[in-house]
VMD Tcl script that builds the backbone (N, CA, C; Angstrom):
set m [mol new atoms 417]
animate dup $m
set s [atomselect $m all]
$s set {name element resname resid chain x y z} {
  {N N UNK 1 A 73.694 81.269 102.270}
  {CA C UNK 1 A 72.809 80.717 101.277}
  {C C UNK 1 A 71.414 81.228 101.542}
  {N N UNK 2 A 70.681 81.532 100.495}
  {CA C UNK 2 A 69.317 82.027 100.606}
  {C C UNK 2 A 68.361 80.907 100.249}
  {N N UNK 3 A 67.245 80.872 100.921}
  {CA C UNK 3 A 66.226 79.870 100.639}
  {C C UNK 3 A 64.970 80.595 100.203}
  {N N UNK 4 A 64.382 80.116 99.120}
  {CA C UNK 4 A 63.160 80.707 98.603}
  {C C UNK 4 A 62.089 79.638 98.629}
  {N N UNK 5 A 60.952 79.938 99.236}
  {CA C UNK 5 A 59.821 79.014 99.261}
  {C C UNK 5 A 58.684 79.634 98.478}
  {N N UNK 6 A 58.061 78.828 97.618}
  {CA C UNK 6 A 56.991 79.310 96.758}
  {C C UNK 6 A 55.756 78.451 96.981}
  {N N UNK 7 A 54.614 79.080 97.109}
  {CA C UNK 7 A 53.344 78.371 97.200}
  {C C UNK 7 A 52.603 78.579 95.892}
  {N N UNK 8 A 52.236 77.458 95.253}
  {CA C UNK 8 A 51.563 77.515 93.963}
  {C C UNK 8 A 50.246 76.765 94.080}
  {N N UNK 9 A 49.162 77.367 93.594}
  {CA C UNK 9 A 47.862 76.725 93.645}
  {C C UNK 9 A 47.415 76.233 92.278}
  {N N UNK 10 A 48.305 76.150 91.332}
  {CA C UNK 10 A 47.979 75.635 90.002}
  {C C UNK 10 A 48.792 74.358 89.788}
  {N N UNK 11 A 48.139 73.188 89.691}
  {CA C UNK 11 A 48.862 71.922 89.598}
  {C C UNK 11 A 49.812 71.859 88.404}
  {N N UNK 12 A 49.457 72.454 87.267}
  {CA C UNK 12 A 50.334 72.373 86.100}
  {C C UNK 12 A 51.627 73.162 86.329}
  {N N UNK 13 A 51.535 74.278 87.040}
  {CA C UNK 13 A 52.737 75.053 87.343}
  {C C UNK 13 A 53.553 74.329 88.403}
  {N N UNK 14 A 52.890 73.729 89.382}
  {CA C UNK 14 A 53.598 72.986 90.418}
  {C C UNK 14 A 54.385 71.839 89.802}
  {N N UNK 15 A 53.813 71.150 88.827}
  {CA C UNK 15 A 54.525 70.059 88.158}
  {C C UNK 15 A 55.743 70.572 87.402}
  {N N UNK 16 A 55.584 71.690 86.717}
  {CA C UNK 16 A 56.705 72.264 85.976}
  {C C UNK 16 A 57.814 72.701 86.927}
  {N N UNK 17 A 57.442 73.315 88.044}
  {CA C UNK 17 A 58.438 73.729 89.032}
  {C C UNK 17 A 59.140 72.521 89.643}
  {N N UNK 18 A 58.384 71.467 89.861}
  {CA C UNK 18 A 58.966 70.245 90.413}
  {C C UNK 18 A 59.993 69.668 89.446}
  {N N UNK 19 A 59.663 69.626 88.155}
  {CA C UNK 19 A 60.609 69.122 87.153}
  {C C UNK 19 A 61.852 69.989 87.090}
  {N N UNK 20 A 61.662 71.284 87.158}
  {CA C UNK 20 A 62.794 72.194 87.136}
  {C C UNK 20 A 63.682 71.982 88.355}
  {N N UNK 21 A 63.069 71.827 89.519}
  {CA C UNK 21 A 63.837 71.613 90.744}
  {C C UNK 21 A 64.634 70.326 90.666}
  {N N UNK 22 A 64.032 69.254 90.101}
  {CA C UNK 22 A 64.759 67.994 89.954}
  {C C UNK 22 A 65.961 68.178 89.040}
  {N N UNK 23 A 65.791 68.927 87.983}
  {CA C UNK 23 A 66.888 69.132 87.046}
  {C C UNK 23 A 68.004 69.959 87.666}
  {N N UNK 24 A 67.635 70.926 88.487}
  {CA C UNK 24 A 68.631 71.825 89.050}
  {C C UNK 24 A 69.300 71.258 90.294}
  {N N UNK 25 A 68.525 70.764 91.213}
  {CA C UNK 25 A 69.087 70.364 92.506}
  {C C UNK 25 A 68.918 68.897 92.851}
  {N N UNK 26 A 68.241 68.155 92.083}
  {CA C UNK 26 A 68.055 66.745 92.393}
  {C C UNK 26 A 66.705 66.500 93.036}
  {N N UNK 27 A 66.425 65.273 93.340}
  {CA C UNK 27 A 65.089 64.881 93.790}
  {C C UNK 27 A 64.736 65.436 95.169}
  {N N UNK 28 A 65.712 65.716 96.060}
  {CA C UNK 28 A 65.399 66.225 97.396}
  {C C UNK 28 A 64.760 67.612 97.315}
  {N N UNK 29 A 65.326 68.496 96.493}
  {CA C UNK 29 A 64.753 69.832 96.349}
  {C C UNK 29 A 63.379 69.753 95.713}
  {N N UNK 30 A 63.195 68.832 94.776}
  {CA C UNK 30 A 61.897 68.694 94.124}
  {C C UNK 30 A 60.849 68.217 95.114}
  {N N UNK 31 A 61.228 67.325 96.009}
  {CA C UNK 31 A 60.277 66.841 97.011}
  {C C UNK 31 A 59.856 67.981 97.930}
  {N N UNK 32 A 60.808 68.831 98.317}
  {CA C UNK 32 A 60.476 69.979 99.165}
  {C C UNK 32 A 59.563 70.954 98.433}
  {N N UNK 33 A 59.839 71.208 97.169}
  {CA C UNK 33 A 59.040 72.142 96.395}
  {C C UNK 33 A 57.638 71.597 96.169}
  {N N UNK 34 A 57.521 70.315 95.852}
  {CA C UNK 34 A 56.216 69.710 95.611}
  {C C UNK 34 A 55.382 69.735 96.882}
  {N N UNK 35 A 56.002 69.449 98.010}
  {CA C UNK 35 A 55.269 69.463 99.274}
  {C C UNK 35 A 54.739 70.840 99.579}
  {N N UNK 36 A 55.521 71.876 99.323}
  {CA C UNK 36 A 55.061 73.240 99.584}
  {C C UNK 36 A 53.987 73.651 98.586}
  {N N UNK 37 A 54.103 73.160 97.363}
  {CA C UNK 37 A 53.134 73.548 96.343}
  {C C UNK 37 A 51.775 72.932 96.602}
  {N N UNK 38 A 51.736 71.748 97.218}
  {CA C UNK 38 A 50.464 71.086 97.459}
  {C C UNK 38 A 49.777 71.601 98.714}
  {N N UNK 39 A 50.508 72.280 99.578}
  {CA C UNK 39 A 49.956 72.766 100.828}
  {C C UNK 39 A 49.187 74.059 100.581}
  {N N UNK 40 A 47.940 74.171 100.999}
  {CA C UNK 40 A 47.201 75.410 100.790}
  {C C UNK 40 A 47.827 76.547 101.583}
  {N N UNK 41 A 47.721 77.792 101.132}
  {CA C UNK 41 A 48.372 78.922 101.792}
  {C C UNK 41 A 47.980 79.087 103.245}
  {N N UNK 42 A 46.746 78.834 103.598}
  {CA C UNK 42 A 46.305 79.039 104.973}
  {C C UNK 42 A 46.932 78.024 105.914}
  {N N UNK 43 A 47.453 76.911 105.396}
  {CA C UNK 43 A 47.999 75.879 106.264}
  {C C UNK 43 A 49.510 75.777 106.155}
  {N N UNK 44 A 50.165 76.651 105.443}
  {CA C UNK 44 A 51.608 76.574 105.270}
  {C C UNK 44 A 52.297 77.521 106.249}
  {N N UNK 45 A 52.769 77.009 107.397}
  {CA C UNK 45 A 53.387 77.875 108.404}
  {C C UNK 45 A 54.743 78.409 107.963}
  {N N UNK 46 A 55.330 77.862 106.912}
  {CA C UNK 46 A 56.645 78.328 106.478}
  {C C UNK 46 A 56.576 79.686 105.803}
  {N N UNK 47 A 55.402 80.079 105.338}
  {CA C UNK 47 A 55.272 81.362 104.666}
  {C C UNK 47 A 54.703 82.401 105.620}
  {N N UNK 48 A 55.342 83.564 105.719}
  {CA C UNK 48 A 54.832 84.604 106.608}
  {C C UNK 48 A 53.474 85.103 106.136}
  {N N UNK 49 A 52.619 85.365 107.104}
  {CA C UNK 49 A 51.304 85.908 106.783}
  {C C UNK 49 A 50.311 84.872 106.294}
  {N N UNK 50 A 50.618 83.543 106.457}
  {CA C UNK 50 A 49.695 82.529 105.947}
  {C C UNK 50 A 49.184 81.607 107.041}
  {N N UNK 51 A 49.660 81.749 108.239}
  {CA C UNK 51 A 49.240 80.849 109.317}
  {C C UNK 51 A 47.885 81.257 109.869}
  {N N UNK 52 A 47.453 80.596 110.948}
  {CA C UNK 52 A 46.158 80.887 111.526}
  {C C UNK 52 A 46.063 82.305 112.085}
  {N N UNK 53 A 47.186 82.973 112.352}
  {CA C UNK 53 A 47.168 84.316 112.916}
  {C C UNK 53 A 47.218 85.388 111.829}
  {N N UNK 54 A 47.188 84.997 110.553}
  {CA C UNK 54 A 47.290 85.970 109.460}
  {C C UNK 54 A 46.056 86.858 109.432}
  {N N UNK 55 A 46.216 88.128 109.091}
  {CA C UNK 55 A 45.068 89.021 108.967}
  {C C UNK 55 A 44.117 88.517 107.888}
  {N N UNK 56 A 42.856 88.829 108.034}
  {CA C UNK 56 A 41.847 88.360 107.091}
  {C C UNK 56 A 42.175 88.823 105.686}
  {N N UNK 57 A 42.108 87.893 104.736}
  {CA C UNK 57 A 42.323 88.212 103.336}
  {C C UNK 57 A 43.780 88.245 102.916}
  {N N UNK 58 A 44.723 88.044 103.837}
  {CA C UNK 58 A 46.133 88.086 103.473}
  {C C UNK 58 A 46.627 86.680 103.231}
  {N N UNK 59 A 47.330 86.475 102.125}
  {CA C UNK 59 A 47.908 85.169 101.807}
  {C C UNK 59 A 49.387 85.336 101.551}
  {N N UNK 60 A 50.058 84.204 101.397}
  {CA C UNK 60 A 51.495 84.232 101.135}
  {C C UNK 60 A 51.822 84.940 99.838}
  {N N UNK 61 A 50.903 84.960 98.883}
  {CA C UNK 61 A 51.156 85.618 97.606}
  {C C UNK 61 A 51.303 87.119 97.780}
  {N N UNK 62 A 50.856 87.665 98.921}
  {CA C UNK 62 A 50.950 89.103 99.132}
  {C C UNK 62 A 52.273 89.493 99.781}
  {N N UNK 63 A 53.110 88.527 100.109}
  {CA C UNK 63 A 54.412 88.828 100.684}
  {C C UNK 63 A 55.320 89.367 99.587}
  {N N UNK 64 A 56.287 90.139 99.969}
  {CA C UNK 64 A 57.217 90.703 98.993}
  {C C UNK 64 A 58.035 89.582 98.372}
  {N N UNK 65 A 58.184 89.578 97.061}
  {CA C UNK 65 A 58.952 88.529 96.406}
  {C C UNK 65 A 60.435 88.681 96.710}
  {N N UNK 66 A 61.132 87.560 96.729}
  {CA C UNK 66 A 62.564 87.583 96.959}
  {C C UNK 66 A 63.245 88.102 95.700}
  {N N UNK 67 A 64.206 88.981 95.877}
  {CA C UNK 67 A 64.930 89.545 94.752}
  {C C UNK 67 A 66.356 89.024 94.813}
  {N N UNK 68 A 66.827 88.367 93.746}
  {CA C UNK 68 A 68.188 87.857 93.781}
  {C C UNK 68 A 69.194 88.998 93.813}
  {N N UNK 69 A 70.313 88.760 94.472}
  {CA C UNK 69 A 71.371 89.758 94.558}
  {C C UNK 69 A 72.067 89.861 93.203}
  {N N UNK 70 A 72.191 91.047 92.685}
  {CA C UNK 70 A 72.873 91.257 91.418}
  {C C UNK 70 A 74.371 91.329 91.663}
  {N N UNK 71 A 75.123 90.809 90.727}
  {CA C UNK 71 A 76.574 90.872 90.832}
  {C C UNK 71 A 77.008 92.325 90.655}
  {N N UNK 72 A 78.059 92.744 91.362}
  {CA C UNK 72 A 78.516 94.121 91.203}
  {C C UNK 72 A 79.008 94.338 89.775}
  {N N UNK 73 A 78.835 95.546 89.254}
  {CA C UNK 73 A 79.287 95.803 87.886}
  {C C UNK 73 A 80.802 95.674 87.802}
  {N N UNK 74 A 81.306 95.282 86.656}
  {CA C UNK 74 A 82.761 95.160 86.526}
  {C C UNK 74 A 83.424 96.515 86.669}
  {N N UNK 75 A 84.632 96.494 87.156}
  {CA C UNK 75 A 85.378 97.735 87.357}
  {C C UNK 75 A 85.674 98.373 86.006}
  {N N UNK 76 A 85.483 99.667 85.933}
  {CA C UNK 76 A 85.763 100.409 84.708}
  {C C UNK 76 A 87.187 100.930 84.806}
  {N N UNK 77 A 88.009 100.615 83.821}
  {CA C UNK 77 A 89.381 101.124 83.900}
  {C C UNK 77 A 89.397 102.641 83.792}
  {N N UNK 78 A 90.217 103.246 84.586}
  {CA C UNK 78 A 90.328 104.705 84.570}
  {C C UNK 78 A 91.757 105.092 84.196}
  {N N UNK 79 A 91.896 106.239 83.618}
  {CA C UNK 79 A 93.217 106.734 83.251}
  {C C UNK 79 A 93.913 107.253 84.505}
  {N N UNK 80 A 95.204 107.070 84.588}
  {CA C UNK 80 A 95.910 107.610 85.749}
  {C C UNK 80 A 95.847 109.134 85.727}
  {N N UNK 81 A 95.899 109.753 86.901}
  {CA C UNK 81 A 95.850 111.216 86.931}
  {C C UNK 81 A 97.046 111.793 86.174}
  {N N UNK 82 A 96.864 112.981 85.620}
  {CA C UNK 82 A 97.982 113.559 84.870}
  {C C UNK 82 A 99.160 113.819 85.794}
  {N N UNK 83 A 100.334 113.527 85.313}
  {CA C UNK 83 A 101.531 113.744 86.113}
  {C C UNK 83 A 102.059 115.159 85.935}
  {N N UNK 84 A 102.704 115.648 86.950}
  {CA C UNK 84 A 103.286 116.978 86.906}
  {C C UNK 84 A 104.774 116.842 87.161}
  {N N UNK 85 A 105.537 117.627 86.469}
  {CA C UNK 85 A 106.982 117.633 86.710}
  {C C UNK 85 A 107.303 118.729 87.721}
  {N N UNK 86 A 108.442 118.597 88.331}
  {CA C UNK 86 A 108.877 119.634 89.277}
  {C C UNK 86 A 109.044 120.980 88.551}
  {N N UNK 87 A 109.478 120.905 87.288}
  {CA C UNK 87 A 109.666 122.136 86.525}
  {C C UNK 87 A 108.337 122.862 86.318}
  {N N UNK 88 A 107.282 122.123 86.015}
  {CA C UNK 88 A 105.959 122.737 85.840}
  {C C UNK 88 A 105.495 123.389 87.137}
  {N N UNK 89 A 105.703 122.680 88.241}
  {CA C UNK 89 A 105.269 123.195 89.546}
  {C C UNK 89 A 106.099 124.418 89.939}
  {N N UNK 90 A 107.397 124.381 89.652}
  {CA C UNK 90 A 108.236 125.532 89.992}
  {C C UNK 90 A 107.864 126.740 89.136}
  {N N UNK 91 A 107.528 126.523 87.874}
  {CA C UNK 91 A 107.115 127.641 87.014}
  {C C UNK 91 A 105.806 128.239 87.521}
  {N N UNK 92 A 104.869 127.385 87.944}
  {CA C UNK 92 A 103.602 127.877 88.486}
  {C C UNK 92 A 103.839 128.634 89.787}
  {N N UNK 93 A 104.747 128.128 90.614}
  {CA C UNK 93 A 105.084 128.809 91.866}
  {C C UNK 93 A 105.727 130.163 91.611}
  {N N UNK 94 A 106.573 130.237 90.588}
  {CA C UNK 94 A 107.218 131.510 90.245}
  {C C UNK 94 A 106.171 132.531 89.799}
  {N N UNK 95 A 105.172 132.068 89.056}
  {CA C UNK 95 A 104.109 132.987 88.628}
  {C C UNK 95 A 103.323 133.505 89.834}
  {N N UNK 96 A 103.137 132.666 90.846}
  {CA C UNK 96 A 102.446 133.116 92.061}
  {C C UNK 96 A 103.285 134.150 92.816}
  {N N UNK 97 A 104.595 133.932 92.839}
  {CA C UNK 97 A 105.476 134.905 93.493}
  {C C UNK 97 A 105.383 136.244 92.763}
  {N N UNK 98 A 105.392 136.189 91.427}
  {CA C UNK 98 A 105.275 137.426 90.639}
  {C C UNK 98 A 103.939 138.117 90.898}
  {N N UNK 99 A 102.914 137.342 91.243}
  {CA C UNK 99 A 101.583 137.908 91.513}
  {C C UNK 99 A 101.456 138.383 92.960}
  {N N UNK 100 A 102.550 138.308 93.728}
  {CA C UNK 100 A 102.522 138.797 95.104}
  {C C UNK 100 A 101.965 137.803 96.110}
  {N N UNK 101 A 101.951 136.541 95.774}
  {CA C UNK 101 A 101.391 135.535 96.683}
  {C C UNK 101 A 102.477 134.662 97.312}
  {N N UNK 102 A 103.608 135.270 97.626}
  {CA C UNK 102 A 104.712 134.493 98.185}
  {C C UNK 102 A 104.363 133.904 99.553}
  {N N UNK 103 A 103.637 134.670 100.382}
  {CA C UNK 103 A 103.277 134.160 101.710}
  {C C UNK 103 A 102.372 132.931 101.606}
  {N N UNK 104 A 101.416 132.981 100.658}
  {CA C UNK 104 A 100.535 131.833 100.459}
  {C C UNK 104 A 101.327 130.623 99.963}
  {N N UNK 105 A 102.303 130.860 99.074}
  {CA C UNK 105 A 103.128 129.783 98.546}
  {C C UNK 105 A 103.983 129.159 99.654}
  {N N UNK 106 A 104.548 130.008 100.504}
  {CA C UNK 106 A 105.354 129.492 101.622}
  {C C UNK 106 A 104.491 128.691 102.601}
  {N N UNK 107 A 103.280 129.165 102.839}
  {CA C UNK 107 A 102.367 128.428 103.728}
  {C C UNK 107 A 102.002 127.069 103.119}
  {N N UNK 108 A 101.828 127.040 101.797}
  {CA C UNK 108 A 101.511 125.775 101.126}
  {C C UNK 108 A 102.681 124.802 101.240}
  {N N UNK 109 A 103.886 125.290 100.992}
  {CA C UNK 109 A 105.069 124.427 101.146}
  {C C UNK 109 A 105.152 123.896 102.573}
  {N N UNK 110 A 104.903 124.765 103.542}
  {CA C UNK 110 A 104.948 124.369 104.948}
  {C C UNK 110 A 103.900 123.303 105.262}
  {N N UNK 111 A 102.717 123.427 104.635}
  {CA C UNK 111 A 101.654 122.441 104.895}
  {C C UNK 111 A 102.037 121.053 104.386}
  {N N UNK 112 A 102.948 120.998 103.399}
  {CA C UNK 112 A 103.446 119.720 102.900}
  {C C UNK 112 A 104.714 119.296 103.636}
  {N N UNK 113 A 105.137 120.096 104.591}
  {CA C UNK 113 A 106.301 119.755 105.415}
  {C C UNK 113 A 107.632 119.925 104.721}
  {N N UNK 114 A 107.683 120.821 103.731}
  {CA C UNK 114 A 108.931 121.066 103.008}
  {C C UNK 114 A 109.173 122.573 102.920}
  {N N UNK 115 A 110.420 122.926 102.558}
  {CA C UNK 115 A 110.753 124.334 102.393}
  {C C UNK 115 A 110.922 124.714 100.929}
  {N N UNK 116 A 110.980 123.714 100.056}
  {CA C UNK 116 A 111.145 123.978 98.626}
  {C C UNK 116 A 110.474 122.864 97.831}
  {N N UNK 117 A 110.097 123.166 96.603}
  {CA C UNK 117 A 109.447 122.188 95.734}
  {C C UNK 117 A 110.369 120.991 95.499}
  {N N UNK 118 A 111.666 121.224 95.475}
  {CA C UNK 118 A 112.625 120.138 95.236}
  {C C UNK 118 A 112.607 119.093 96.347}
  {N N UNK 119 A 112.052 119.431 97.497}
  {CA C UNK 119 A 111.971 118.489 98.620}
  {C C UNK 119 A 110.680 117.670 98.614}
  {N N UNK 120 A 109.735 117.992 97.729}
  {CA C UNK 120 A 108.474 117.244 97.662}
  {C C UNK 120 A 108.707 115.837 97.106}
  {N N UNK 121 A 108.055 114.857 97.691}
  {CA C UNK 121 A 108.082 113.509 97.136}
  {C C UNK 121 A 107.306 113.496 95.824}
  {N N UNK 122 A 107.694 112.619 94.909}
  {CA C UNK 122 A 107.033 112.510 93.608}
  {C C UNK 122 A 105.535 112.256 93.772}
  {N N UNK 123 A 105.161 111.467 94.757}
  {CA C UNK 123 A 103.749 111.123 94.966}
  {C C UNK 123 A 102.904 112.304 95.442}
  {N N UNK 124 A 103.528 113.368 95.937}
  {CA C UNK 124 A 102.792 114.539 96.415}
  {C C UNK 124 A 102.701 115.662 95.390}
  {N N UNK 125 A 103.353 115.498 94.241}
  {CA C UNK 125 A 103.362 116.576 93.257}
  {C C UNK 125 A 101.958 116.898 92.748}
  {N N UNK 126 A 101.125 115.892 92.509}
  {CA C UNK 126 A 99.761 116.126 92.023}
  {C C UNK 126 A 98.921 116.908 93.015}
  {N N UNK 127 A 98.992 116.516 94.280}
  {CA C UNK 127 A 98.234 117.215 95.315}
  {C C UNK 127 A 98.739 118.654 95.476}
  {N N UNK 128 A 100.040 118.824 95.378}
  {CA C UNK 128 A 100.613 120.171 95.488}
  {C C UNK 128 A 100.155 121.041 94.322}
  {N N UNK 129 A 100.132 120.465 93.113}
  {CA C UNK 129 A 99.671 121.199 91.929}
  {C C UNK 129 A 98.206 121.609 92.087}
  {N N UNK 130 A 97.401 120.733 92.664}
  {CA C UNK 130 A 95.991 121.064 92.902}
  {C C UNK 130 A 95.875 122.264 93.832}
  {N N UNK 131 A 96.668 122.286 94.876}
  {CA C UNK 131 A 96.645 123.409 95.820}
  {C C UNK 131 A 97.152 124.689 95.169}
  {N N UNK 132 A 98.148 124.561 94.265}
  {CA C UNK 132 A 98.627 125.739 93.546}
  {C C UNK 132 A 97.515 126.348 92.693}
  {N N UNK 133 A 96.715 125.488 92.084}
  {CA C UNK 133 A 95.589 125.973 91.274}
  {C C UNK 133 A 94.601 126.744 92.138}
  {N N UNK 134 A 94.379 126.273 93.358}
  {CA C UNK 134 A 93.461 126.970 94.256}
  {C C UNK 134 A 93.965 128.374 94.579}
  {N N UNK 135 A 95.285 128.542 94.527}
  {CA C UNK 135 A 95.884 129.858 94.774}
  {C C UNK 135 A 95.863 130.731 93.515}
  {N N UNK 136 A 95.482 130.137 92.382}
  {CA C UNK 136 A 95.385 130.906 91.152}
  {C C UNK 136 A 96.440 130.594 90.119}
  {N N UNK 137 A 97.278 129.586 90.375}
  {CA C UNK 137 A 98.325 129.239 89.432}
  {C C UNK 137 A 97.739 128.559 88.197}
  {N N UNK 138 A 98.354 128.798 87.047}
  {CA C UNK 138 A 97.977 128.143 85.799}
  {C C UNK 138 A 98.912 126.968 85.588}
  {N N UNK 139 A 98.441 125.775 85.862}
  {CA C UNK 139 A 99.275 124.586 85.701}
  {C C UNK 139 A 98.467 123.476 85.079}
}
mol reanalyze $m
mol bondsrecalc $m
mol representation Tube
mol addrep $m
């Protein structure tokens, strides 16, 4: 929980803040707010930079204001990645073989721990297709 303390030197604003505090949190919060509002800045030890050790000319009003935490933005739905069939991947692999890149294709299969496209798990087909594109395949 965050606590915000405000020092106000205008009685009409202090009264309005007190009424607001009573409406929001009840009379206890209003009593705390009213007490802080009536205390002059130089005598309010609860505010940084306002006590007897404060530099000359510095008051609590010069402290950085508290910024409420914003709620994270709602998740944006995304489309699932495009799926690839084994047939598409095999056709792309065949084109690489025709282009003389059989060694690169075999090394790629080996990096996925398989000896043939038919041994690839369905969940790895997208990643394999991405690697085929890096080798120059049109898929």
